[in-house]
NULUM-374771 format. One record per residue: residue in one letter; x, y, z of N, C-alpha, C, O, CB in turn. Coordinates in pm, whole numbers, plus 50000, padded with zeros to 5 digits. Glycine has a CB too. Example, Ala and Ser with C-alpha at 12.3 -4.5 7.8 and 13.67 -1.06 7.14 Angstrom:
A513194943150780512304955050780513204967050780514244966850846511314955350905/S512854977550708513674989450714512905000350787513415011450804514084994050572/
REM end
This chain:
M500844987950000500005000050000500875012550000501965012650058499055000150122/I500385022949935501015036149936500135045450020498925045750003501215041649791/S500765052950110500045062450195500435076550157501595080350167500335059850345/I499445084450114499675098550079499195107250194498055105950240498945102349947/I500055116150241499725125150352499605139250296500555144750240500805124550465/V498405145150311498135158550258497785167850373496885165050452496995158250153/L498505179050382498245189050486497235199350438497225203050320499565195850528/H496385204050530495405214250499495355224450611495265220850729494015208050475/H495405237150575495125247950671494425258850591495065267550532496455253550742/N493095258150592492265266950509492605264650361493075253850325492475281950548/K492365274450276492655273250132491925261250070492525253150000494185271950109/A490635260350098489855248850052489855247449900489775236249849488435250050101/D489935258549827489925257649681491135249849630491015241649539489915271549619/Y492295252249690493495244749651493365230149692493695221249614494755250949714/S492885227749813492735213949860491775206049772492025194449740492245213850005/R490675212449734489685205749650490315201649516490105190449469488465214849626/A491065210549456491705207449328492735196349344492775187149262492375220049271/C493555197149447494565186849471493935173149489494345163449425495405190349595/L492935172349575492315159449604491515154349484491475142249460491405160649725/T490895163249410490195158949289491175152549191490865142549128489485170849222/S492355158449181493365152649091493825138949141494135130149061494575161949078/L493875137249273494315124249328493375112949289493795101349283494405125049480/L492125116149263491185105749220491605099449087491145088549054489775111549208/R492465106349011492955101048884494105091248902494515084748806493385112448794/S494635090049022495765080949047495345066549021494275062249065496285082449191/S496175059148951495845045248916496345035149018495905023649015496405041948781/A497245038949107497835029449202496795024649303496025032649357499015035749275/R496775011849328495975005549433496784993649489497464986949411494565000949378/P496744990849618495954997949719496585011449752497805013249746495824989549847/L495715020749786496125034549810495285040349922494075038449927495995043049682/E495945047450013495205054750115495685069250117496855072150091495385048050255/V494765078150149495065092350161494745096550304493625094650352494275100850057/L495735102350371495545107450506495495122650498496495129050467496675102650601/N494325128250527494155142750526494375148050667493725143750762492755146650474/V495295157650679495595163850806495055178050803495595186650734497135163750835/D493985180450878493365193650882493895201151004493525198351118491795192550887/N494775210650977495425218351083494595230651122494985241951094496825222651039/G493465228151186492675239051241492055248251138491965260351161493505247051331/S491625242951025491005251250921489725257650974488975251551051490705243050795/R489495269950931488285277250971487385280150851486355286750867488665290251042/D487745275550733486905277550616486105264950590485805257550685487765281250491/E485745262250465484915250550434485705237850412485185228250356484095253350313/T486965237650455487815225850433487195213150489487185202850422489175228050496/S486665213650610486125201550672484975195650591484935183550568485645204750814/L484045204150547482935199450466483435193950333482945183650285481925210750442/M484395200750273484955196050147485585182350164485435173750077485995206050095/L486295180150275486915167050300485855156150318486035144950272487815167750423/D484755159550385483665149850399483195145250261483065133250237482485156050478/E482955154650174482455151450041483485143549960483165133849891482055164249966/W484735148049969485775141349889486025127049935486255118249853487085149349895/E485975124650065486245111250115485215101250063485565089750037486245111250268/S483985105450047482985096549987483335093449842483195082049798481585102849995/E483785103549769484215101249631485405091849626485485083249538484545114449563/A486325093649719487525085149722487155070549744487695061649679488485089849831/H486235068149837485815054349863485175048149739485385036349711484825053949981/E484405056149667483795051249543484865047549441484655038649358482855061749485/A486005054449446487105051849353488065041249404489085038549340487855064749326/G487765035149518488625024649571489825029649648490795022349668489085015949462/I489765042349692490845048149770490435048649917489365053949950491215062449717/E491265043250003490975043350146491395056850205492305063350153491705031650219/T490755061050313491045074050371491145073350523490525065050588489995084150331/Q491955082450576491995085150719492085100350732492585107250643493205077850790/R491605105450845491695119850866492115122951009491675116451104490365126550835/L492985132951022493355138251153492875152651158493265160851075494895137251178/N492035155751256491515169251274492145175451398491965170351509489975169151285/F492865186251379493455193451492492705206551511492345213151413494975195951469/Q492485210251634491705222251664492465235151635491875245751621491265222051809/S493785234151627494615245651596495695241351498495865229451471495245251851725/N496415250951445497475248051349498715243251423499465251351479497795260551262/I498935230251423500075224451495501335224351409502405220251455499745210351540/G501215228951285502385229651198502525217451108501975206851135503615231151281/A503265219351001503445208850902504205196850957503885185350925504165214250781/I505215199451039506085188651085505345179251179505345167151157507325194351155/V504725184651281503985176151375502825169451305502545157751328503475184351496/G502135176851217501005170951145501425158851063500755148551065500375181351054/R502515160050991502995148750911503475137250999503235125650969504115153150818/N504165140551107504625129851197503455122151258503505109951267505505135651308/E502425129251299501255122551355500595113651250500135102651282500245132851408/A500535118251126499945110151020500755097650993500195086950969499805118350892/M502085098850997502925087150972502735076351078502935064551051504385091150965/K502355080551198502135070751306500995061151274501015049651317501845077951438/I500005065751197498845057251168498795052851022497915045150983497565064551204/A499725057650941499765053650800500095038850789500905033650866500795062050721/R499455032150694499605017550682500475013250565500735001350549498255011250669/G500915022550484501635019050363503085015150385503685018150488501575030250269/K503625008450285505065005450279505815017650230507025019050251505344993150188/Y505085026550163505655038850109504835050650159503605050150161505685038549954/F505525061350199504875073550244505095084450138506205086350090505425078050383/V504025091450104504105102650010503695115250083502605115850140503215100249885/F504565125450080504185138750128503705146550007504325146349900505395146050199/L502585153550025502015161249916501395173949972500525173350059500955153049838/D501845185449923501225198049962499875199449892499645193649786502145210049929/N498995207249953497645208349897497555218049780496465220649729496695212750004/D498695223549737498705232149618499395225249500499975231749414499395245449648/T499315211849499499865204049389498725197749309497595196249357500825193049443/L499045194049184498085187549096498785176449020499945177848981497445197748998/L498075165349000498635154348922498825158348776498035165948720497735142048932/A499875153048716500095154448572500035140948502499875140248381501425161348544/Q500175130048581500185116448525499405107248618499515108348740501655111248506/T498635098248561497845089148645498715078848716498385074648828496795081948560/N499825074748654500655064048710501885069348783502895062448794501095054648600/W501795081548833502945087748899503415079849021504615078949046502605101848940/L502475074149096502855066749216503565053749182504575050449245501615063749300/E503065046549084503715034049044505135036748995506055028949024502895027148933/R505315047648922506635050648868507625054548977508795050648972506535061848765/L507175062149075508055065649186508385053249270509525051549313507405076349274/Q507385044649292507635032249367508625023249294509545017949356506315024749391/E508435021649165509355013349087510775018849093511745011249097508895012448941/F510895032049093512225038149101512885034949234514075031549237512125053349081/L512155036049343512725032649474513075017849482514115014149536511745036349585/D512205009349430512404994949439513614990149359514114979149383511174987749393/A514074998249263515174993949176516494993149250517424986649202515305003549059/D516624999649367517874999549442517545001649590516955011849625518875010649390/P517924992349676517574993449818518195005649887517765009349996518004981049890/K519195011849824519785023749884518905036149864519025045949938521165026249826/R518035035549765517175046949737516075047949843515305038549861516565045949595/A516005059249911515045060650021514005071449994512865070250039515775063850149/I514375081949921513445092849890513605096449743514715097449692513695105349982/V512485098249676512515102849536511425113249517510305111749567512335090849437/A511765123549443510805134249415510605135349265511505132249187511285147749473/P509425139749223509175142349081509715156049041510165163849125507685141449050/K509675158848914509925172348865508635180348883507565175948840510385172248714/M508735191948945507535200048969507525212048875508525218848856507485204749116/L506355214348817506155224848717505135234948767504225231548841505705218748584/F505305247448725504255257148752503055254048662503235251448543504775271748729/P501825254248716500645249648641500025260048548498805261648547499605245048737/W500825266948473500335276148371501395277048262502585275248289500015290348432/P500985279948139501925280548027503025290848056502755301448112501185284147896/P504275287648018504725275947941505125264048027505895255547982505875279647853/F504635263248151504875251848240506365249948267506905239048250504285239048178/V507015260748309508445259748340508635252148471507695250148548509085273848348/I509865248148494510185240248612510165249048737510745259848739511565233448597/E509485244148840509515250748971510675245349053511445253049110508175248849046/C510795232049059511875225749136512075211549087511115204049067511565226049288/C513335207849068513665194249026514825189249111515905185949061514025193548873/G514575188949241515635185649336516355198049383516175208849327516625175949273/C517165196549486517885208049544519365205149560519795193649577517275211749679/S520135215849554521555214949586521865225249693521105234749713522445217149460/V522985223449763523355231949876524785236749856525695228849830523215224350011/S524985249749869526325255349853527195251649974526695246250073526265270749835/R528455254849965529375251650075529095259950200529595256950308530815253750030/T528295270550184527915278550300526485276050345525995282550437528095293350269/G525805266450279524475262650323523335269650254522205268950302524365265050465/R523575276350142522495282650066521855272349973522545263849916523025294749986/I520525273249958519765263149885519475267849743519115279349720518455260049958/K519625258749649519285261349509518245251349463518425239249481520535260849419/Y517145256249401516165247649337516675244349197516765253149112514755254449332/L517005231949173517545227949045516505229648934515355225648950518035213549050/G516935235448823516065236948707515075248348716514305250348621515335224548684/R515035255748823514005265948843513995275948729515015282248698514235273148976/G512825277448666512665286848557513045281348421512815287948319513465298848583/D513615269348417513995263248289512765257548220511745254848284515045252148310/E512865255748089511725250048016511485235648059512375228848110511975250647864/R510275231248038509775218748095510695206748074510865198648165508435215748037/H511285205547955512065193647922513565195847937514365188147883511755189247781/A513955206148011515385209048028516075198148109517245195048085515565222548095/L515365192448206515935181748289515105169248267513905169048291515955185748441/C515765158648221515045146448185515585133848251514885123748259515075144648038/E516825134248299517455122248352517405121948504517625132148569518885121348304/P517125110248562517155109148709518565111348761519535107848695516625095448755/Q518665117048879519975119348938519875119649090518865123849145520585132348885/P520945115249157520985116949303521225131649334521965138449262522095108149367/V520615136549440520735150649476521065151849624520905142449702519435158249444/Q521545163649662521875165849802520625165549889520645160350001522595179149819/C519545171249838518325171349917517125174649828517285177549709518435181550032/L515945174149887514675175949816513725184049903513875184550025514045162249779/I512755190449838511685196849915510495187349922510255179549830511275210649851/S509785188050032508735178050059507365182250008506355176550051508655175450206/A507305191949918506015195249858505435183249787504215181749777506155207049761/A506325174649736505905162149674507095152749672508085155349603505345164449529/W507005141949746508025131549737507475118449789506465118149859509285135449816/M508145107449752507835094149805509065089049878510195090649832507395084349691/M508835082849993509925076750069509465063350123508275060350128510385086050184/T510425055550164510115042250216509785043050365510325051350438511285032550192/R508895034350409508645033150552509915029250625510175033650737507525022850580/E510725020850558511975016350618512855028150660513505027650765512745007450519/L512865038750579513695050250613513275056150747514115058650833513615060850504/I511965058450763511475064550887511705055251006512015059851116509985067950875/E511555042350984511795032851093513275032251129513615028551242511315018851053/T514155035951037515585035551060516115048351124516875047651221516315032950931/I515735059951071516315072551119515345081051200515745091151258516815080551002/G514075077051205513095084551280512345094551193512685096351076513765091751393/P511315101051248510455110151171511125123651149512305125451179509125112051242/L510355133051097510835146751081511245152351218510565149951318509745155751015/D512335159651222512835165051348512005177251387511985187351317514335168851336/E511305176151502510405186751544511125198751603510485208351646509445181351645/V512455198451605513195210351642512955221451540513135233251570514705207251654/Y512545217451418512265227151312510795231851311510405239551223512615221051176/S510005227451405508595231251408508435246251415509235253251479507885224551526/P507395251351349506305244151283506595239651140505935230651089505095252751282/V507605245951074507885242950934509195249650894509665258850961506705247550842/Q509765245050783510965250550720512225242650759512575241450876511135265250757/Y512885237450656514165230450663514065216050716515055208750712515105238150749/E512895211950764512795198250815512965187950705513485177050730511455196150883/D512535191250582512675181850471514125180650425514605169750397511785186150354/L514805192050418516225191850382517015184050486517915176250452516775206250368/D516675186250612517355179150721517125164050712518055156250732516855184350857/L515885159850680515615145550669516445139350558516925128050571514115143050644/C516615146550449517435141450339518885139550383519505129450352517365150850218/Y519415149150455520795147950503520925136750605521935129750608521265161150563/R519925135050688519945123950783519905110650710520585101150748518765124950881/A519095109950605519005097750525520345094450462520805083050467517925099050416/R520975104350404522265102050339523345098450441524215090250412522695114450260/A523285104450559524255101150664524115086650709525075080650756524085110450783/A522895081150693522645067250732522915057450618522675045450632521195065750780/G523415062450505523765053650394522715052450285522875044550192524055040350445/F521625060150296520585059950194520875070650088521785078850103519185062250257/E520085070349981520245079849872518945087549850517855082249870520685072649742/T519075100049807517925108349773518025112049626519075116449578517855121249864/W516935110249554516935111649408515795120449360514805122649430516855098049342/V515965125449238514865131649165514675123849036515645120148970515145146849138/E513395121449001513045114148879512215123348790510995123948805512265100848912/P512865130648697512145140648617511105134848522510255142248472513125148448539/A511165121748495510155115848408508775116148472507755115048403510535101448373/V508735117548604507475119048676507285133948704508165140448760507465110648810/E506145139248664505885153548677504645156248762503675148748759505715159848540/L504705167048838503555172348911503515187448892504535193748867503625168649063/Y502335193048904502195207548903502195212749046501685206249137500885211748829/H502785224649065502885230249199502735245449194503515252249127504235226349266/F501715250849265501515265249268502625272149347502975283549317500165268549328/E503155265449447504295269949528503895279749638503125289149617505335276449440/H504455277049758504335285949873502885289449906502545301049928505115298649848/T502045279249907500625281449935500155274350061499385279950138499785277049818/T500605261950082500085253650190500185260450326499215260450402500815240550194/T501335266150358501515272450489501545287650482501635294350585502785267550553/A501475293250361501525307750346500285314250406499185308550400501665311650198/G500445325950463499315333350517498815328250650497755332650697498205332950420/S499545319250713499155314450846499545325050948500715326750980499825300650879/G498565332050999498835343351087499525339751216500115348251282497575350351118/D499445326951254500055322851380501505318551363502115313651458499255311651441/I502065320151242503445316351217504205328351159503795334051059503525304151120/N505305332051224506175342651175507195336151082508225331151127506875350451293/F506905336350952507725328550859509145334050845510085326250831507065328250724/K509315347050848510665352450837511515347950953512675343950936510635367750829/Y510955348651072511695344451191511975329451188513105325151213510925348051318/V510935321351157511085306951156512115302551051512945293851076509725300151130/T512045308650933512985305150827514415308350867515315300250846512625312550697/A514635320050926515975323850969516485314751079517625310151075515995338351016/K515645312151177516055303751291516365289551244517395283851280514945303551399/N515465283751165515675269951122516825268851022517505258551017514415264451061/G517035279350943518165279250852519475278550929520395271350888518145291650764/L519575285851038520775285251120520955271551184522075266451192520725296051228/T519855265551229519915252151288520425242051186521285233851215518545247851340/F519875242751064520285233650957521755235450924522495225550911519435235950832/K522195247750910523595250350874524545245650983525585239650953523805265250846/K524205248351107525075244151217525185229051224526255223651253524555249651348/R524065222051197524055207451207524825200851094525495190751116522625202351207/W524745206450973525275199550855526405206750784526805202550675524175197250759/E526945217650842527955225350772529215217250741529865219650640528315237450854/S529565207950826530755199950800530545190350683531495185450624531145192050925/T529265187850651528955179150537528915187050408529675184050316527615172050558/F528045197250400527935204250272529165212850241529365216650126526695212950272/A529985215850343531215223250317532195215050234533105220450172531855227450448/N532005201850234532875192950161532185186450041532715177149980533395182150253/E530985191550006530275186549890530485195949771530855207649786528785185049921/D530255190549654530435198449532529135205549497528525202949393530905189449414/G528725214649586527475221749566527635233649474528715235949420526935226349698/P526575241349453526615252849364527435264249425527695264349545525205257749332/T527825273649341528475285849391527435294649456526235292449440529205293349276/E527885304749529526955313849593526095321049488524905323049508527725324149679/A526715324849378525975331849272524885323049214523825328049177526925336449162/E525145310149204524175300949146522975298649236521945293549190524845287749116/T523085302149362521965300049455521005311949460520025311649534522495297149594/A521285322249383520395333949383518975329749347518775322649248520905344949285/W518005334049426516615330049406516045336449281516155348549261515765333949527/L515435328249195514825333249072513335335249096512595325449105515065323648954/P512885347749105511445350049124510665346848998511085350148887511185364649167/I509525340349016508645336848904507295343448930506755342349040508495321148888/E506755350248831505445356248848504405345448871504285336048792505085364848725/K503655346648978502745336049020501315338548972500905349748941502755334749171/R500575327548967499145328148943498445320549055498995311049111498765322348802/T497245324649088496455317649189495575307249121495465306948998495595327649270/I494975298849202494135288249146492935293949071492435287648979493675278849256/S492465305649111491335311749041491735316948903490865319948821490765323149124/Q493015317948878493515322848750493945311548656494425314048546494665332148772/V493785299248701494255287648625493095278048601492345275148694495415280548698/D492945273048481491955262748452492565249248488492965241448402491515263048300/W492615246748619493345235148667492725221948621493455212248599493415235348817/A491415221448607490765208948566491225204548427491275192648398489255210448568/A491545214348342491995211048207493385205048206493795199148106491965223348121/L494125206448316495485201248323495525186548365496535179848345496305209548419/L494445181648422494465168248480494535157548371493935159048265493235166048567/P495275146748397495355135848300494035128548291493225128848384496475126048337/E493815121948179492595114148162492565103148266493565096248287492495108248019/S491445101448330491335091748439491485077648388490955074048282490025093248511/S492225069448466492335055248434491365047048516491315034748505493755050348456/V490575054048600489555047548682488215048848611487915059448558489505053648825/P487405038248609486095039148544485315051248591485305054448710485285026648570/A484665058148497483945070448530482925068348639482705077248722483255075948406/S482285056748641481255054048741481825054148881481085055948978480585040748713/M483155052248894483775051849025484185065649073484485067349192484965042749024/T484215075448984484695088649023483615099349016483905111149031485845092648937/E482355095248993481275104948992481085110649131481395104249231479975098448942/S480585122649137480355129049265479475120449352478545113849305479735142849246/S479775120549481479005112449575477695119149616476985114149703479825109349698/A477385130549554476175137849594474935129249584474015130449665476005150349509/A474905120449481473735112049462473965097949514473105089249501473355111549316/A475125095849574475455082449625475195081849774475035092049841476935078849594/E475145069749825474985068149968476235072950038477335071649986474685053450004/S476065078550154477215083450230478025071650280477485062150337476765092350347/V479335072450259480225061950305480995067350425481675077550412481185057250192/P480915060950538481605066250657483115065750642483645056850575481185058550782/N483795075250705485255075050705485735062450776485125057950873485835087750772/E486845056850726487415045150792487925048850931487755041351028488555039250707/L488545060450938489095064451068489215079551071489755085550977490475057751095/R488735085651173488905099951187489405102551329488785098351427487575107551158/V490535109551337491145111951467490945126551503491365135351428492655108351466/E490315129151615490125142751662491195146051765491435138451859488705144551723/R491845157751746492885161951839492575175751893493335181151974494265161751771/
REM end
């Protein structure tokens, strides 16, 4: 089984689009764990409706409801405690599927070598000309992060490669990895740098982190945790960046990372979900249409498990 963990904190429009796209996934058995971090909009009702659709499509679901925003790190760690899959997928709620068989392809890539522990797809901005948002990350000798391929045309990066680290907006990892090195380090709570740190911990334990550009996802970027009034992102980013650098500086100082100039952030003009015809981007479903019809006219299917916190 593959377990997909999706975080939600308001932004129901993005969550609805992300989860609707997940219904196109062909992998089975499959479970989706929705983590609702204290949403105050219509997210909860939307999840109720979507879970019925998921059951009709043969997708199992679990939900964790938190009364407040406990942060991405704790939310994902709590979800991993109850996830049943051999593979864990982290997915931000501002992502969209580009391929129905993306999960099978990522799983096959991991299975090809027992050293491979985490693999990420190539992520594209979901509007023309669909340039690359991120295709793995590299780290300079002073600890500055570079998104590989950022701003390049869609087919600029095509070959899989091992990378220093990855962002967790979308990746698949083995359960074995978490059982070996432990979950996300909550010293980085509520968010920022925990994914980069997990990659370095994985590599320190003898595992490998890869990007597989043949698998593509769309990503609006900086949406899942953006605008959370209870999180000071500038402060958290600076604090966690220092923690990451102090912990791993002896490692990346001896790696062949990018130059300081190469790590300069490339700003990309953004679009919101209301400005994108996201439904037109979704791949043709490989699941029978009768299984993905709205549950509005179907009998209500109870959630398999819902955890209230």
